C-alpha positions in Angstrom: 13.0 -18.7 -8.4 14.8 -16.8 -5.7 12.5 -18.1 -3.1 13.2 -21.7 -4.3 17.1 -20.9 -4.4 16.8 -19.4 -0.9 15.1 -22.5 0.4 17.8 -24.7 -1.1 20.5 -22.5 0.5 18.7 -22.7 3.8 18.5 -26.5 3.6 22.2 -26.8 2.7 23.4 -24.5 5.6 21.2 -26.3 8.1 22.5 -29.6 7.0 26.1 -28.2 7.2 25.5 -26.9 10.7 24.1 -30.1 11.9 27.0 -32.1 10.5 29.5 -29.7 12.4 27.2 -30.3 15.6 26.1 -26.8 15.8 22.6 -25.6 16.5 20.4 -24.3 13.5 20.9 -20.6 14.5 20.0 -17.5 12.5 21.7 -18.3 9.2 22.3 -14.6 8.2 21.4 -14.8 4.6 22.0 -11.6 2.6 22.9 -10.1 -0.7 26.6 -10.7 -1.1 28.8 -7.7 -0.5 29.7 -6.0 -3.7 33.0 -7.6 -4.3 31.5 -11.1 -4.1 29.8 -12.6 -7.1 27.1 -14.9 -5.7 23.3 -15.2 -5.5 23.3 -15.4 -1.8 25.8 -15.2 1.1 25.7 -16.1 4.8 27.3 -14.5 7.6 26.7 -17.3 10.0 30.4 -17.7 10.5 30.4 -14.4 12.7 28.0 -16.1 15.1 29.8 -19.3 15.4 33.4 -17.9 15.6 33.3 -17.2 19.3 31.7 -20.4 20.6 34.0 -22.4 18.4 37.0 -20.5 19.4 38.0 -19.9 15.7 38.2 -16.9 13.4 35.2 -16.2 11.2 37.1 -17.0 8.0 38.1 -20.5 9.4 34.6 -21.2 10.4 33.3 -20.2 7.0 35.8 -22.6 5.3 34.6 -25.5 7.6 31.0 -24.8 6.9 31.7 -24.9 3.2 33.4 -28.3 3.5 30.3 -29.7 5.3 27.8 -28.4 2.7 26.2 -31.2 0.5 24.9 -29.9 -2.7 23.4 -33.1 -3.9 19.7 -32.8 -5.1 19.6 -29.1 -5.3 18.6 -27.7 -8.7 19.5 -24.1 -8.2 22.9 -24.2 -6.4 26.0 -24.4 -8.5 28.6 -24.1 -6.1 29.4 -23.0 -2.4 32.6 -21.1 -1.4 33.8 -18.9 1.2 35.3 -15.4 0.9 36.7 -14.2 4.3 33.8 -14.7 6.7 31.2 -15.3 4.2 29.8 -18.5 2.9 28.7 -17.8 -0.7 26.3 -19.7 -2.9 26.3 -19.3 -6.8 23.2 -20.1 -9.1 22.9 -22.6 -11.9 22.0 -22.2 -15.5 18.7 -23.8 -14.6 18.1 -21.0 -12.3 18.4 -18.4 -15.0 16.4 -20.4 -17.4 13.5 -21.0 -15.0 13.5 -17.5 -14.0 13.1 -16.1 -17.5 10.5 -18.8 -18.3 8.5 -17.9 -15.3 8.7 -14.2 -15.9 7.3 -14.6 -19.3 4.4 -16.8 -18.2 0.9 -15.5 -17.5 0.3 -14.8 -13.8 3.9 -13.6 -13.0 3.7 -11.5 -9.9 1.0 -13.6 -8.4 1.9 -16.1 -5.7 0.2 -19.3 -4.7 -3.1 -18.9 -2.7 -2.4 -19.0 1.0 -6.0 -19.8 2.0 -6.0 -16.6 4.2 -8.7 -14.1 4.3 -7.8 -10.4 4.8 -10.1 -7.5 5.3 -8.4 -4.1 4.7 -10.1 -1.0 5.7 -8.7 2.3 4.4 -9.5 5.9 3.6 -12.8 6.1 5.5 -12.8 9.8 5.3 -15.8 11.5 6.8 -18.3 12.1 4.1 -18.6 15.8 4.9 -16.7 17.2 1.5 -13.9 16.4 -1.0 -10.7 14.4 0.0 -8.0 16.8 1.0 -4.4 16.3 -0.2 -3.1 15.7 3.5 -5.5 12.6 3.5 -4.2 11.3 0.0 -1.8 9.0 1.6 -4.4 6.8 3.1 -6.1 5.6 -0.2 -2.8 5.3 -2.1 -1.2 3.3 0.8 -4.2 1.3 1.6 -4.9 0.4 -2.2 -1.3 -0.6 -2.8 -1.3 -2.7 0.4 -4.6 -4.5 -0.8 -3.0 -5.1 -4.0 0.3 -6.5 -2.7 -1.7 -8.7 -0.1 -3.7 -10.1 -3.0 -0.7 -10.7 -5.1 0.9 -12.6 -2.1 -2.0 -15.2 -2.3 -4.6 -13.9 0.2 -8.3 -13.3 -0.5 -8.7 -9.7 0.1 -11.7 -7.6 0.7 -11.4 -3.7 0.6 -13.8 -1.9 2.8 -14.6 1.9 3.4 -16.1 2.6 6.8 -18.7 5.2 6.5 -19.2 7.7 9.4 -22.9 8.1 9.1 -23.7 8.3 12.9 -21.4 11.1 14.3 -21.8 14.7 15.2 -20.2 15.9 12.1 -22.8 14.2 9.7 -25.6 15.2 11.9 -24.3 18.8 11.8 -24.0 18.5 8.0 -27.5 17.1 7.7 -28.9 20.1 9.8 -27.0 22.7 7.8 -28.2 21.2 4.5 -31.7 21.3 5.7 -31.4 24.8 7.5 -29.7 27.0 4.9 -30.4 28.2 1.5 -28.0 27.7 -1.3 -28.2 31.3 -2.3 -26.6 32.3 0.8 -23.5 30.1 0.2 -20.4 31.0 -1.9 -20.0 29.3 -5.3 -19.0 25.7 -5.4 -15.4 25.0 -6.5 -16.7 22.1 -8.8 -20.0 21.0 -10.1 -19.5 17.7 -8.3 -21.9 16.9 -5.4 -19.1 16.6 -2.7 -17.9 20.1 -3.8 -21.5 21.4 -3.9 -22.6 20.1 -0.5 -19.5 20.8 1.5 -20.6 24.5 1.3 -23.4 23.7 3.7 -21.1 21.8 6.2 -18.6 24.8 6.2 -21.4 27.4 6.6 -23.0 25.5 9.3 -19.7 25.0 11.1 -19.2 28.8 11.0 -22.7 29.5 12.2 -22.3 27.3 15.3 -19.1 29.4 16.1 -20.4 32.8 15.4 -24.2 32.9 15.9 -25.6 34.2 19.2 -26.0 31.8 22.1 -29.8 31.3 21.7 -29.5 30.3 18.1 -26.5 28.1 18.6 -28.6 26.4 21.5 -31.5 25.8 19.1 -29.2 24.4 16.3 -27.4 22.2 18.9 -30.7 20.7 20.0 -31.5 20.0 16.4 -28.2 18.3 15.8 -28.7 16.3 19.0 -32.1 15.0 17.9 -30.6 13.8 14.6 -27.9 12.0 16.6 -30.4 10.6 19.1 -32.6 9.4 16.1 -29.8 7.5 14.7 -28.9 5.9 18.0 -32.5 4.8 18.3 -32.3 3.3 14.8 -34.9 5.7 13.5 -35.4 5.2 9.7 -36.4 8.9 9.2 -33.1 10.2 10.8 -31.2 7.6 8.7 -32.7 8.8 5.4 -32.2 12.4 6.3 -28.4 11.9 6.9 -28.1 9.6 3.8 -29.8 12.2 1.6 -26.7 14.5 2.3 -23.9 12.1 2.6 -24.7 9.7 -0.2 -24.1 12.2 -2.9 -20.9 13.4 -1.1 -19.7 9.8 -1.0 -20.4 9.4 -4.7 -18.2 12.5 -5.4 -15.5 11.3 -3.1 -15.5 7.8 -4.9 -15.1 9.6 -8.2 -12.0 11.2 -6.9 -10.7 7.9 -5.6 -11.6 6.4 -9.0 -9.3 8.8 -10.7 -6.6 7.3 -8.6 -7.6 3.7 -9.5 -8.9 3.1 -5.8 -11.9 0.9 -5.6 -13.7 -0.7 -2.7 -15.7 -4.1 -2.4 -17.9 -2.6 0.2 -19.0 0.6 2.0 -19.8 -0.3 5.7 -22.0 2.1 7.6 -21.5 2.9 11.3 -25.4 2.7 11.7 -25.2 -1.0 10.8 -23.8 -1.7 14.2 -26.3 0.3 15.9 -29.3 -1.1 14.0 -28.2 -4.8 14.3 -27.6 -4.4 18.1 -23.9 -5.2 18.0 -22.9 -1.7 19.5 -25.3 -2.4 22.4 -23.6 -5.9 22.9 -20.3 -4.2 23.0 -21.6 -1.6 25.6 -23.1 -4.4 27.8 -19.8 -6.5 27.7 -17.8 -3.4 28.6 -20.0 -2.3 31.4 -19.5 -5.8 33.1 -15.8 -5.5 33.0 -14.1 -4.6 36.3 -12.0 -1.9 34.5 -15.2 0.1 33.7 -16.9 3.0 35.7 -19.7 5.4 35.2 -19.6 9.2 35.9 -22.5 11.5 35.4 -24.2 9.0 33.1 -21.1 8.4 31.1 -19.1 5.0 31.0 -15.4 5.0 30.9 -12.9 2.2 30.6 -9.6 2.1 32.5 -6.7 0.8 30.2 -3.7 1.3 32.5 -3.2 -2.4 32.5 -2.2 -2.1 28.8 0.0 0.9 29.5 -2.5 3.5 28.3 -3.2 6.3 30.8 -6.3 7.9 29.0 -9.4 6.3 29.8 -11.8 5.3 27.0 -15.2 6.8 26.9 -17.6 4.4 25.3 -21.0 5.9 26.3 -21.9 9.5 26.5 -23.6 11.1 29.4 -26.9 11.3 27.4 -26.7 7.4 26.8 -25.6 7.5 23.2 -22.6 5.6 21.7 -19.5 7.1 20.4 -17.6 6.4 17.1 -15.2 4.2 19.2 -18.0 2.1 20.5 -19.2 1.4 17.0 -15.7 0.9 15.8 -15.3 -1.9 18.4 -18.4 -3.6 17.1 -17.1 -3.3 13.4 -13.7 -4.8 14.7 -15.2 -7.6 16.5 -17.0 -8.5 13.3 -13.7 -8.2 11.3 -11.9 -10.5 13.7 -14.5 -13.1 13.9 -15.2 -13.1 10.0 -11.7 -12.8 8.5 -8.3 -14.4 9.4 -6.7 -10.9 9.3 -7.9 -7.3 9.8 -5.8 -4.5 8.4 -6.8 -1.0 9.2 -4.8 1.9 7.6 -4.6 4.9 9.9 -3.3 8.5 10.0 -0.8 9.3 12.7 -3.5 11.3 14.6 -5.3 8.1 15.3 -2.5 6.3 17.1 -3.9 6.6 20.5 -7.4 5.5 19.3 -5.8 2.5 17.7 -4.1 1.5 20.9 -7.2 1.9 22.9 -9.0 -0.2 20.5 -6.5 -3.1 20.4 -6.4 -3.0 24.3 -10.2 -2.9 24.6 -10.8 -5.7 22.1 -8.2 -7.7 24.2 -10.2 -7.0 27.5 -13.2 -8.2 25.7 -11.6 -11.5 25.0 -11.1 -11.1 21.3 -8.0 -12.6 19.7 -6.0 -9.5 18.3 -3.2 -11.4 16.7 -4.8 -11.0 13.4 -5.2 -7.3 13.8 -2.7 -4.9 12.1 -2.8 -1.1 12.3 -0.3 0.4 9.8 -0.2 4.2 10.1 1.0 7.0 8.0 2.2 10.5 8.3 0.8 13.5 6.2 1.4 14.7 2.8 2.1 18.4 2.4 2.8 20.6 -0.7 5.8 22.9 -1.0 5.0 26.5 -0.4 4.1 28.0 -3.8 3.5 24.6 -5.3 -0.1 25.2 -5.7 -2.5 28.0 -5.1 -4.6 27.5 -1.9 -8.4 28.7 -1.9 -9.1 30.8 1.2 -10.3 28.5 4.0 -10.4 25.3 2.1 -6.9 24.1 1.6 -6.1 21.8 -1.5 -8.2 19.1 -2.5 -7.0 15.8 -4.0 -8.8 16.6 -7.3 -6.7 19.8 -7.5 -3.5 17.8 -7.2 -4.6 15.3 -9.7 -5.5 18.0 -12.2 -2.2 19.8 -11.7 -0.3 16.5 -12.2 -2.1 15.6 -15.4 -1.6 19.1 -16.8 2.2 19.1 -16.1 2.5 15.5 -17.6 0.6 16.5 -20.7 3.1 19.4 -21.2 6.1 16.8 -20.9 4.3 14.5 -23.3 3.6 17.2 -25.9 7.2 18.5 -25.6 8.6 15.1 -26.1 6.4 14.0 -29.1 4.3 16.8 -30.4 2.9 14.7 -33.3 1.1 12.2 -31.0 -2.7 12.1 -31.6 -4.9 13.8 -29.1 -6.4 10.6 -27.6 -2.8 9.2 -27.2 -1.6 12.5 -25.3 -4.7 12.2 -23.1 -4.0 8.6 -22.1 -0.4 9.1 -21.5 -0.9 12.4 -19.6 -3.2 10.6 -17.2 -1.1 7.5 -16.7 2.0 9.6 -16.2 0.5 12.3 -14.0 -1.7 10.1 -11.8 1.2 7.6 -11.7 3.6 10.2 -10.6 1.4 11.1 -7.7 0.8 7.5 -6.6 4.4 6.5 -6.8 5.8 9.5 -5.1 3.7 9.0 -2.1 3.8 5.2 -1.9 7.6 5.0 -2.5 8.3 6.6 0.8 8.3 4.8 4.3 4.7 5.5 5.4 5.7 6.7 8.8 7.8 9.6 7.3 6.2 12.9 6.4 6.2 13.8 2.7 6.5 17.3 1.1 5.2 16.4 -2.5 7.8 17.8 -5.1 6.6 18.3 -8.6 10.1 18.2 -10.3 11.0 15.0 -8.4 7.7 13.2 -9.1 7.7 13.9 -12.9 11.4 13.5 -13.7 11.7 10.8 -16.3 15.4 10.6 -15.4 15.1 10.3 -11.6 13.7 8.0 -9.0 10.1 8.4 -10.2 7.2 6.7 -11.8 7.8 8.3 -15.2 11.3 6.8 -15.1 10.0 3.4 -14.4 7.1 3.8 -17.0 9.5 4.9 -19.7 11.7 1.7 -19.1 8.6 -0.4 -19.5 7.7 1.5 -22.8 11.2 1.0 -24.0 10.9 -2.7 -23.4 7.6 -2.7 -25.2 9.2 -0.9 -28.1 12.0 -3.4 -28.4 9.4 -6.4 -28.3 7.5 -4.6 -31.1 10.6 -4.1 -33.1 11.7 -7.7 -32.6 8.3 -8.9 -33.7 8.5 -6.8 -36.9 11.9 -8.4 -37.5 10.5 -11.9 -37.0 12.6 -12.6 -33.9 10.9 -14.9 -31.4 12.0 -15.2 -27.8 14.1 -18.3 -26.8 15.4 -19.1 -23.4 18.8 -20.6 -23.5 20.9 -19.7 -20.5 24.1 -21.3 -21.9 24.6 -18.2 -24.2 24.3 -15.7 -21.2 27.9 -14.6 -20.7 27.8 -10.9 -20.0 27.4 -9.7 -16.3 24.5 -7.3 -17.3 22.6 -10.3 -18.6 22.9 -12.4 -15.5 22.3 -9.3 -13.3 19.0 -8.7 -15.1 17.8 -12.2 -14.6 18.8 -12.3 -11.0 16.9 -9.1 -10.4 13.9 -10.6 -12.0 14.1 -13.7 -9.9 13.8 -11.6 -6.7 10.3 -10.4 -7.6 8.2 -13.2 -6.0 10.3 -12.9 -2.7 9.9 -9.1 -2.8 6.1 -9.5 -2.9 6.1 -12.1 -0.1 8.1 -9.9 2.1 6.2 -6.7 1.3 3.0 -8.4 2.2 4.5 -10.0 5.5 5.8 -6.5 6.5 2.8 -4.6 5.2 5.2 -2.4 3.3 4.2 -1.7 -0.3 7.0 1.0 -0.5 9.5 -1.8 -0.8 7.7 -2.8 -4.1 8.4 0.7 -5.3 12.1 0.4 -4.4 12.3 -2.9 -6.2 10.6 -1.8 -9.6 12.9 1.4 -9.7 15.9 -1.0 -9.3 14.5 -3.3 -11.9 14.2 -0.3 -14.3 17.6 0.8 -13.5 18.9 -2.8 -14.1 16.8 -2.9 -17.4 18.3 0.3 -18.8 21.9 -0.9 -18.1 21.0 -4.1 -19.9 19.5 -2.2 -22.7 22.6 -0.1 -23.2 25.1 -3.2 -23.2 23.3 -6.1 -24.6 22.3 -5.8 -28.3 19.0 -7.7 -29.2 18.4 -7.0 -32.8 21.6 -7.4 -34.5 23.1 -9.6 -31.8 26.2 -11.5 -32.4 24.2 -14.6 -33.2 20.5 -15.4 -33.3 20.2 -17.6 -30.2 21.8 -14.8 -28.0 19.4 -12.2 -29.6 16.6 -14.5 -29.0 17.5 -15.2 -25.3 18.1 -11.4 -24.6 14.6 -10.8 -26.2 13.2 -13.3 -23.6 14.8 -11.3 -20.9 13.2 -8.2 -22.2 9.8 -9.9 -22.1 10.6 -10.9 -18.6 11.4 -7.4 -17.7 8.5 -5.8 -19.4 6.1 -8.1 -17.4 7.9 -7.7 -14.1 7.8 -3.8 -14.5 4.2 -3.9 -15.5 3.2 -6.2 -12.6 5.3 -4.2 -10.1 3.8 -1.0 -11.3 0.3 -2.6 -11.2 0.9 -3.6 -7.5 1.4 0.2 -6.6 -1.7 1.1 -8.7 0.4 2.8 -11.6 -0.4 2.2 -15.2 2.4 0.8 -17.6 2.1 2.6 -20.8 3.5 0.9 -23.9 4.3 4.1 -25.6 5.6 7.4 -24.0 
């Protein structure tokens, strides 16, 4: 309803400005300052004061006088307070909000007809996912959920590096070394089993004598050249190693609730000729040059000093070359292409965008949101020598700590319920703590903060949802049915709760437009805070009269649905019992 209310306010203000003979400038709509009770306020008087030669309060009063409220369902009244033009909401606004929040599909906006491909995670398939990279799947998955909720048709893709030197080295090592010569695996899963070969092979290339290194390098180069030539045998050798690793990585991501619609392989763009087409097109550009067999592209016209190498001296393509082919396909197939990147890929992202533009591609639909790293506090978890902390380790520890909290709160719960709640709370705590921060800011993951049921955390919001679910169950047991009658809402906590619910669709719309799922996290925390205040002050069972109690129950239903939908957009479960 907030979007509809905002649209009505916008219409009123533009009409008033036209009546006064002023251009429709930035309207300055904002949440009213704390001392003003209104649904929206406009600071437009600040902008008009100087050209009108009047004070802002005088201008605000003149705008109020020019506003025509006829035909508007959600604007009750307009007034001025100092320089602000204030709009209050009607009972219909409250009624329609609660009714909508209780209906199926709340939190899903109208289809836009836009298709969006979002590529995220895309970690090299050489071993388990590291904690430092955990932000990519969590951010990417939440962003995909938000874009879908905002009405886009979304396809989630994982770009598989099956053509680079790392996977060639991995393949060589898996074929070269005996498992008996390797240290024990950290887990039974294939990604943990096979990463031992990659680590051992990498150490061997650093430490072996030059003749052995030269022999190994030649073998690795042969695999890469086979891939470049589209050789099926080379492809099969590589995939015999990386496919089991990808399966293990996907299992870890599944623990986070992260799924993909497609795994797209680099070699696809070699085998179908599109990488060669990119090379041919780039070689024809005046910005390209060759040096010792390699090809380079001058990007100074785009303000990038470092040249882009798109063909090696041995004639093979690079990751960037194939990525260009991939992005050409994206831009020609979808309306928008979103690629979630770590901060270490910002230069490559800039080079990619600039090169696509030189190739004549329309890059207006290309978005490349980036994120900074996740670290753990010193002493937060033990680190295995030389391997760091895997995401599986973090999730195990999160569930373990959550289980201890669940048992401490209710030791009589059945084991199955304890397992389910511990998983929901533990994994939810990790996802929420990471997604709730602005992505470009680094994170030091803090256990106490993430799992604090009384703080700005997922458990705090989950507990509010469980409390709402408990009220709904208790009301059903008392044969109380929800009714929406805004005429009985007289307490500030009641209207504040409803007005918070009304903002949900707008929050989704803005989060999608700005590629900022962390704003959803902020909103659901605020919604939980508002609900807890509402719960403390507005009696439902045993209310002063049945209609008031039933209407408050309807608000609880709306709050429960909003908290569940908001958490769902973040990939966090909403337990009904905690």
